[in-house]
GUMI-308596 format. One line per 4 residues: number of its first residue (from 1); their letters; for each residue y, x, z of C-alpha. Coordinates in steps of 0.02 Angstrom, whole numbers. Each point is the difference from the previous one (the first is absolute). Example, Ala and Ser with C-alpha at 12.3 -4.5 7.8 and 13.67 -1.06 7.14 Angstrom:
% residues 2
1) as) -225/615/390; 172/69/-33
***
This chain:
% residues 754
1) mtfq) 1414/566/120; -106/102/118; 74/-104/147; -28/-159/-85
5) lnki) -197/64/-34; -28/71/182; 75/-184/62; -114/-97/-113
9) lnlp) -140/104/68; 14/-22/164; -15/-193/-30; -138/-85/87
13) sfvl) -152/-53/-84; 16/-159/41; 198/-4/-36; -69/35/-155
17) gcfl) -140/-138/-27; 152/-120/57; 94/73/-147; -103/-23/-131
21) ilis) -48/-181/58; 167/-32/-32; 2/72/-179; -153/-87/-30
25) cvvf) 67/-173/56; 155/40/-130; -88/73/-154; -105/-192/27
29) ysfg) 139/-96/-8; 82/84/-137; -175/-69/-105; 45/-160/0
33) nqkp) -100/-111/-66; -79/117/-122; -121/133/64; -20/166/-90
37) fflk) -148/15/-106; -76/135/104; 1/-114/127; -68/-135/-85
41) smdn) -151/123/-56; -18/35/157; -10/-210/68; -131/-19/-144
45) qimd) -107/155/38; 3/-70/192; -50/-160/-46; -143/63/-125
49) imfn) -65/90/129; -22/-167/89; -57/-96/-131; -151/126/18
53) irgp) -12/-9/200; -27/-200/-10; -101/3/-149; -82/-124/-126
57) vpds) 38/-209/63; -48/-146/-60; 62/-85/-144; 34/-194/5
61) gqvi) -158/2/-141; 119/-110/-90; 24/97/-149; -137/83/-115
65) ivdi) 46/119/-165; -96/-18/-142; -15/173/-57; -23/58/-188
69) deks) -89/110/41; -103/175/-92; -147/-121/15; 96/-128/-106
73) lthf) 64/81/-122; -151/110/-17; -92/-178/-68; 143/-83/-73
77) gqwp) 89/148/-82; 180/102/45; 148/-87/45; 67/-106/-55
81) wprn) -100/-130/-2; -15/-145/-116; 132/-138/60; -127/-148/-27
85) llad) -106/123/117; 138/13/124; 11/-208/-40; -163/4/61
89) ltth) 2/90/147; 142/-127/51; -89/-148/-30; -138/71/113
93) lfen) 107/22/141; 82/-181/14; -152/-62/-36; -56/108/177
97) garv) 116/-88/81; 127/139/-8; 177/-68/89; 100/113/-77
101) vgfd) -35/169/-146; 117/122/-24; -34/138/-142; 82/156/51
105) ivfa) 16/38/-180; 136/-16/-128; -39/-91/-173; 167/71/-91
109) ekdr) -88/-42/-192; -94/-98/-92; -190/31/3; -47/124/-162
113) aspv) -191/-71/12; 49/-177/-15; -70/-74/-168; 154/-72/-37
117) yffq) 89/164/30; -103/65/-145; 13/-120/-127; 179/-13/26
121) nlde) 20/196/-49; -118/17/-122; 61/88/-156; 48/-115/-137
125) dikg) -105/28/-135; -150/-54/128; 98/-147/42; 26/-33/-196
129) qipk) -198/-26/0; -4/-127/140; 49/-182/-57; 177/-39/95
133) ntla) -70/-166/86; -163/96/89; 116/137/42; 119/-127/88
137) divk) -137/-85/94; -68/147/71; 168/67/63; 32/-181/69
141) kpsl) -192/22/100; 54/-12/187; -206/99/21; 66/161/-94
145) dydt) 165/23/58; -39/85/173; 169/-14/93; 0/-164/-7
149) lfgq) -156/-10/68; 62/108/128; 153/-84/23; -85/-174/26
153) alsk) -123/66/139; 146/52/90; 88/-166/-9; -157/-98/76
157) gpsv) 19/75/173; 131/104/113; 27/178/-68; 143/117/-7
161) lgya) 4/115/-136; 78/183/43; 118/106/-74; 92/153/8
165) fqmk) 200/45/24; 50/159/-78; 140/83/136; 64/125/-122
169) kdfl) 126/-38/-154; -119/42/-146; 137/-108/-127; -152/-111/-48
173) ksed) 65/-152/108; -21/-164/-88; 78/-171/46; -146/-89/-49
177) qvpf) -100/90/121; 40/-80/169; -150/-49/119; -11/-170/100
181) pssi) 35/-64/100; 167/28/81; 37/-193/40; -111/-1/157
185) ikik) 81/98/97; 136/-39/129; 120/88/106; 60/-29/158
189) pdtl) 132/-35/67; 42/-80/-152; 177/68/1; -56/153/-79
193) nfqn) -78/28/-165; -120/129/-79; 142/139/-69; 30/38/189
197) lsli) -185/45/56; -49/195/12; -167/-19/-91; -75/141/-113
201) payr) 69/-17/-189; -92/1/-119; 31/29/-198; -92/-100/-125
205) aiin) -186/-100/46; -135/23/-119; -80/-168/-3; -150/-85/-73
209) hpsv) -19/-65/-148; 48/-163/-28; -176/-70/-83; -77/41/183
213) smaq) 152/-45/115; -61/-172/61; -55/38/167; 90/-96/141
217) segf) 105/162/34; 37/183/-14; 32/161/130; 29/165/-30
221) fnvf) -125/128/65; 134/153/10; -77/106/151; 119/129/38
225) edrf) -55/156/90; 103/130/127; 34/189/-55; -171/59/73
229) gttr) -89/-122/-127; -35/-134/161; 22/-178/-22; 54/-91/170
233) qvpl) 125/-118/-40; 13/-123/-169; 124/-105/-64; -15/-191/25
237) liem) 152/-26/-121; 87/98/-161; 145/-56/-73; 54/10/-189
241) dhip) 163/-36/-53; 30/-73/184; -147/-132/-18; -122/33/123
245) ypsl) -180/-8/-33; -163/-8/118; -155/120/-3; -172/-29/-61
249) alei) -73/10/178; 158/-115/70; -28/-145/-138; -195/5/-1
253) yrig) 35/-38/173; 123/-122/-26; -100/-91/-115; -154/14/110
257) tant) 79/-92/133; 106/-141/-112; 151/59/50; 139/-35/-138
261) vlti) 145/89/65; 29/185/78; 176/19/85; 64/166/36
265) qasd) 81/-5/168; 140/129/7; 139/40/129; 181/-41/-23
269) kikt) 63/60/163; 37/173/-39; 124/-13/-171; -65/124/-105
273) pqnt) 1/49/-193; -176/-64/21; -90/-124/99; -142/65/116
277) ilgi) -175/-89/-45; -84/-51/168; -163/-73/-93; -60/-137/-84
281) hign) -33/-172/51; -181/-75/-98; 9/-189/72; -12/29/163
285) qfip) -50/174/11; 132/144/17; -76/148/-71; 115/158/67
289) tdsf) 80/155/-117; 121/125/16; 160/-16/-89; -58/38/-165
293) gqls) -124/-151/17; -141/139/15; -167/-60/86; -77/134/103
297) infr) -187/-7/-22; -104/-3/160; -171/55/-92; -173/-58/33
301) gpar) -77/165/-33; -55/127/-99; -52/-51/-201; -120/-136/-27
305) tfty) 26/-71/174; 19/-184/-94; -126/-98/-84; -39/55/-181
309) isal) -90/-100/-133; -43/90/-167; 81/-84/-141; -185/0/-84
313) dvlt) -55/-88/142; 111/-133/-30; -6/-20/-186; -209/19/23
317) spdi) -17/-132/177; 9/-179/-41; 24/-27/192; 113/134/115
321) paik) 38/-98/179; 88/139/76; 152/-46/-133; 14/-180/72
325) dkfv) 177/-11/75; 70/179/-12; 132/96/-61; -78/93/-151
329) ligs) 89/134/-67; -72/93/-164; 18/182/-40; -87/144/-33
333) savg) -71/174/92; -51/80/-126; 61/178/-26; 54/3/-174
337) lfdl) 110/-159/50; 133/131/91; 30/-144/140; -17/119/138
341) kttp) 96/17/178; 26/87/139; 21/-102/176; -8/66/182
345) lsnv) -187/-44/14; -65/59/-187; 46/135/-118; -64/-92/-149
349) ipgt) 10/-197/5; 19/-141/-158; 169/-48/2; -74/-171/-4
353) eina) -53/15/156; 177/28/89; 48/-150/-77; -170/-64/88
357) niid) 91/72/185; 160/-93/-36; -65/-144/-43; -118/-9/166
361) nliq) 134/54/102; 96/-152/-49; -138/-102/30; -43/61/173
365) sdpf) 199/4/30; -22/215/74; 106/89/-126; 83/164/86
369) tydr) 199/-42/34; 114/133/32; 90/-24/154; 173/78/-19
373) ytei) 77/-43/140; -147/27/128; -9/177/-78; 189/36/21
377) glty) -16/-50/195; -158/97/19; 71/145/-96; 143/32/133
381) flii) -108/-27/128; -148/128/-30; 157/120/-47; 72/-9/190
385) sggl) -150/-30/98; -125/113/-91; 147/132/-14; 58/-12/157
389) lisl) -180/28/63; -45/147/-113; 144/78/53; -11/-41/191
393) llsa) -173/79/-27; 23/164/-114; 151/31/115; -95/-15/164
397) mgpa) -177/41/-16; 13/131/-180; -34/-11/-169; -192/-46/35
401) vgsf) 6/-141/98; 132/-50/-97; -62/-20/-173; -173/-46/86
405) gafa) 131/-170/61; 82/-4/-195; -195/-3/-54; -44/-134/108
409) flif) 152/-99/2; -18/0/-204; -188/-58/35; 64/-141/98
413) vlay) 128/-57/-101; -133/5/-158; -103/-117/104; 125/-117/45
417) dyyh) 36/-23/-165; -160/-6/-58; -52/-136/120; 159/-90/28
421) ffld) 76/2/-178; -126/35/-147; -157/-121/79; 141/-119/10
425) nrhv) 46/22/-191; 147/90/31; 76/141/-63; 122/94/90
429) giay) 30/190/-29; -21/139/124; 39/143/-101; 144/20/57
433) pilt) -17/-3/181; -142/128/-19; 103/116/-109; 131/6/154
437) cvgi) -112/31/136; -71/148/-115; 145/40/-44; 66/8/180
441) vfft) -153/111/60; 14/115/-147; 171/43/18; 29/-4/206
445) tvfn) -149/116/-31; 69/124/-109; 161/-8/106; -93/19/168
449) afre) -94/153/-94; 169/63/-65; 70/-26/161; -162/126/84
453) rktk) 17/117/-152; 192/13/83; -64/1/177; -132/126/-41
457) rfih) 117/118/-85; 101/-4/133; -129/21/117; -69/157/-125
461) kafs) 152/83/28; 56/-12/185; -183/39/35; -11/144/-94
465) hyva) 105/99/108; -131/-43/138; -158/59/-104; -74/33/-175
469) pdvv) 41/-114/-135; -189/22/-46; -22/-88/171; 127/-144/-9
473) thli) -53/-41/-171; -190/-20/89; 86/-97/122; 80/-114/-105
477) knpe) -137/-39/-110; -125/-16/155; 98/-79/121; -131/-36/100
481) tlsl) -48/182/32; 175/-4/110; -86/-92/157; 124/-86/131
485) kgee) -115/30/119; -43/170/88; -142/83/-51; -133/148/35
489) relt) 22/131/-135; -31/186/-1; 153/95/-88; 99/152/20
493) vlfl) 175/-9/109; 142/130/-24; 133/49/147; 138/102/-53
497) dirg) 171/61/114; 121/102/-13; -8/157/138; 176/7/64
501) ftsl) 94/-127/-90; 112/-24/177; 67/173/-43; 2/-4/-172
505) senm) 98/-183/-19; 131/71/103; 87/135/-105; 4/-116/-144
509) tsre) 121/-158/-14; -47/-191/-13; 2/5/-182; -80/165/-38
513) lgnf) -136/-51/125; -17/-172/-99; -24/96/-170; -120/114/85
517) mndf) -125/-122/79; 30/-108/-172; -34/145/-94; -158/73/108
521) lsri) -68/-179/17; -2/-37/-183; -89/165/-16; -157/-39/117
525) shii) 0/-183/-53; -18/60/-188; -149/141/35; -63/-166/128
529) iknd) 10/-126/-147; -64/136/-135; -155/8/100; -30/-167/16
533) gtvd) 45/-7/176; 104/-152/97; 144/35/75; -1/-104/157
537) kfig) 158/53/80; 151/127/14; 0/19/204; 194/106/19
541) davm) -54/162/-70; -207/-44/-5; -86/-73/-127; -175/-108/-5
545) afwg) -108/-32/-111; -189/-35/-57; -139/9/-147; -125/-142/-47
549) apks) 96/-151/67; 49/-126/-92; -94/73/-139; -163/67/74
553) dpyh) -35/190/-78; -169/104/66; 133/150/-38; 117/-39/129
557) ayka) -16/159/100; 6/110/-146; 157/-88/-61; 88/-6/161
561) vhaa) -33/210/31; 42/38/-170; 183/-84/25; 14/86/156
565) ldik) -18/154/-97; 117/-68/-137; 115/-10/129; -6/156/78
569) tela) 27/76/-174; 144/-112/-32; 111/36/177; -43/197/-49
573) rfda) 103/-43/-147; 116/-126/81; 22/136/115; 45/126/-129
577) hrys) 147/-131/-52; 75/-19/146; -11/170/46; 104/44/-131
581) naip) 133/-112/48; 4/61/174; -103/-136/100; -128/45/126
585) riqv) -160/5/-52; -150/-142/57; -164/2/51; -123/-153/24
589) gigi) -138/-52/69; -142/-122/-74; -146/-71/94; -139/-78/-103
593) nsgv) -155/-97/70; -134/-78/-91; -88/-170/71; -36/-196/48
597) vsvg) 174/-85/14; 74/-180/15; 97/-40/-148; 97/-140/-66
601) nfgs) 164/-91/72; 43/35/155; 178/-86/85; 55/-165/69
605) kerf) 15/-190/-108; 162/69/-56; 15/180/-49; -196/118/-22
609) dytv) -40/145/-97; -129/50/-103; -65/151/122; -144/103/53
613) mgdn) -62/3/226; -140/60/87; -55/156/81; -24/97/-136
617) vnla) 194/-28/-61; 19/73/180; -84/150/-37; 81/54/-168
621) srle) 173/-39/104; -64/137/142; -57/113/-161; 176/15/-65
625) gank) 78/28/180; -139/132/25; 72/110/-133; 131/59/126
629) nygt) -131/80/112; -57/108/-163; 139/35/-100; -80/-98/-158
633) tili) 62/-127/-125; -167/-116/-16; -128/-31/114; -162/-93/-65
637) seat) -143/-91/94; -182/56/-13; -27/-205/-52; 134/55/-158
641) rnmt) -68/169/-37; -168/-63/-9; 48/-131/-128; 94/133/-110
645) gqny) -139/84/-15; 12/192/-91; 165/-70/-99; 95/82/134
649) fcry) 5/178/101; 26/-26/191; 24/110/144; -95/-59/152
653) vdkv) 146/-13/143; -45/-64/149; -100/-127/96; 122/-118/96
657) avkg) -41/-128/129; 127/-138/-55; 48/-136/116; -91/-165/-3
661) rqkp) -135/102/-77; -175/49/122; -82/122/-140; 133/157/-71
665) vdiy) 36/2/-159; -1/132/-137; 138/22/-107; 38/119/-148
669) epls) 143/61/-85; -12/-38/-213; 66/172/-61; -33/-45/-200
673) igrp) -61/-106/-124; -204/92/-21; -40/197/10; 165/94/40
677) sael) 27/208/0; -152/111/69; 87/58/139; 105/-164/67
681) vqev) -218/-37/-20; -32/142/96; 156/-32/129; -75/-170/57
685) ttfe) -188/46/11; 57/102/118; 109/-106/103; -135/-117/14
689) kgvk) -85/158/47; 87/7/156; 22/-178/38; -168/-13/-1
693) ayqq) -18/129/130; 133/-57/102; -65/-176/9; -176/90/52
697) qdfq) 107/60/149; -9/200/-81; 190/18/22; 2/185/0
701) gals) -69/-10/-174; 96/-151/-61; 145/111/63; -40/147/-103
705) iidk) -24/-109/-175; 161/-89/27; 97/138/80; -58/84/-156
709) lhaa) 61/-147/-120; 153/-31/97; 66/196/-36; -46/-25/-186
713) spsq) 102/-155/-13; 66/-66/140; -12/-201/13; 42/-118/148
717) lyqs) -182/-62/-23; -59/175/37; 97/20/136; -22/-170/85
721) yidr) -194/62/-2; 47/170/83; 103/-75/144; -131/-116/55
725) ihgf) -131/142/-17; 115/96/104; 3/-163/112; -181/-17/14
729) ikap) -44/187/32; 103/-11/161; -79/-159/57; -147/-74/-83
733) pqfk) -46/-178/-26; -67/-66/163; -101/-156/-79; -103/-33/-150
737) wdgs) 106/56/-158; -41/-58/-159; 118/109/-93; 141/-118/-15
741) erra) 182/29/39; 12/-99/161; 107/76/103; 137/-33/-99
745) rlpv) 9/-195/-88; 88/-20/-158; 140/-90/-2; 3/-179/-44
749) nell) 90/-69/-141; 134/-112/35; 32/-69/-178; -100/-172/7
753) tk) 98/-27/152; 182/20/-68
***
């Protein structure tokens, strides 16, 4: 399992991108002809955005809505109106030259406001008080039967009544409730039949009362919403009992264009239980639909884009020129009648205006068409081309550039879809390729982040052997601080070397020597890293380390000296353990210097090291070697001592002339952290007094002081001064002497050249 995971994690992100492209293509192929709902929803949302970007467009000017609005309801009373009033409305429209009048209303019952209905439903006691002949004459008068008046008005011109389909079973179906017309609908090719069409099925029809059904035609006004409550597609045909029926808008357009037949164009090339519908022919015009006979509406704009005329104005004005030769829809925008819908361009729009949009689409022959085959080809092209481009950018340029490239590609795709397809009234879904591109960016970025995290953990673990863990963490979080070029920076350098290593190693076998060095260097490295230092390199029995890089540290000098004192303490414990095993004791020399050096990656193009270089590095190396002359373990430069302040108690050792430097360097030996015992302070103070006398050429005074110190506490440091003083007493300096040790040059440490 671990091997497989590592194998996957080592895959280049480009290969992963290609793999995701392949998976995406396979998944898209598996959809077949039915896209999942969420993809359809995304395509619809994208199309809604494009509608809003495009904004309103001019309608044909051929569709008029006669609105039973609040003003009309206030004037004539609340709905439903007496049908003699609707008869007057219809008559006025025909008199003003309407091409066709359609009612987006169903009149399913008798008009109970009609006088005839009143007299027919009198109580028997009241009827007995009226002569039978008189009552019969009243009932027969056409002027008193409002349903008859309305039906007669409809018959005087091209008119279409609306009705509704009940889509769910409610067990109220009646065999005589069948709308018309069905005889005007044909099918092409004629080898097919209605039963095999994939139309939306209805359970029963809520039709108009027979007394008013004198219009030239009828049509259903069902308008369906998607799951988000928005109307985008409407059926032009619905089947009931395997018989297709036309919509109100389709019939208004057919009657208004004086066509007598509707022909359904279906496909018989693919043998399936249900034949795919391609569209509808009206005369020489072909209206494309989806496979369910639905038209995708090309909305002209938000609510009230079309011309609205109040029903009150039609009834009270004898002459309305705007109605002449127009397709007239009668409906209501009154909120109380609840005929309100939602479209991509409007949250609230009267249902009548939905039908107005459909009629206008048919007039201008510009409804949206769903181009399935173009969508399939475009989807595969975008998945492959876009996926490869994004994968390449992510692999070569990183997540930021890759994400920007993906964003630019998606903007291009959306713009292309808008200008090339949407404005040409073609609906081509691009949600799937967009999701694919986003998915490639997401999964590749997560994959790269996971790999990077794995790599960082490896680097952290590996680099932690050389520098403090918090330094490694800082570098991983702030890689820019690790310069790939040399830079000048003030830091502190430490050199450590084992004294007499050759003779020490002669007494060990190769395995013992290896174990000894591993143990010794592990202890040294642990202390350096614990004090936030960077282990630069191991050179045989020597160690080089520095503080203040790659992570800046204002306390680099303090931490370096602290590490040196910790090493001295640790080696005492190390020696005690080794002595118990009869192994010779070891001595080390440590040199520390602070100053400006060059730090960065140095080496060849094939191999380089992160290290430090410069004169201040050489000085630290020479101070390490100088410990041999004084019998000391740790020597630090004056620069380091000044940076540590009063944190350490140091003994002044000497002023030395170092090779490569014109001015002599004061060197110190750190003895303890903070103030030591009074006896040690007194001894150091006395010694420094003797050194001062020595440097002022008071050799007898200096000898007297240092001789007493040496007699009380013998040390190589005191002896070296005594030897020098005796030499100067015999042969005083012949040159202008500055108090520095010039006769015996400090040995040059060869660590950097090994």
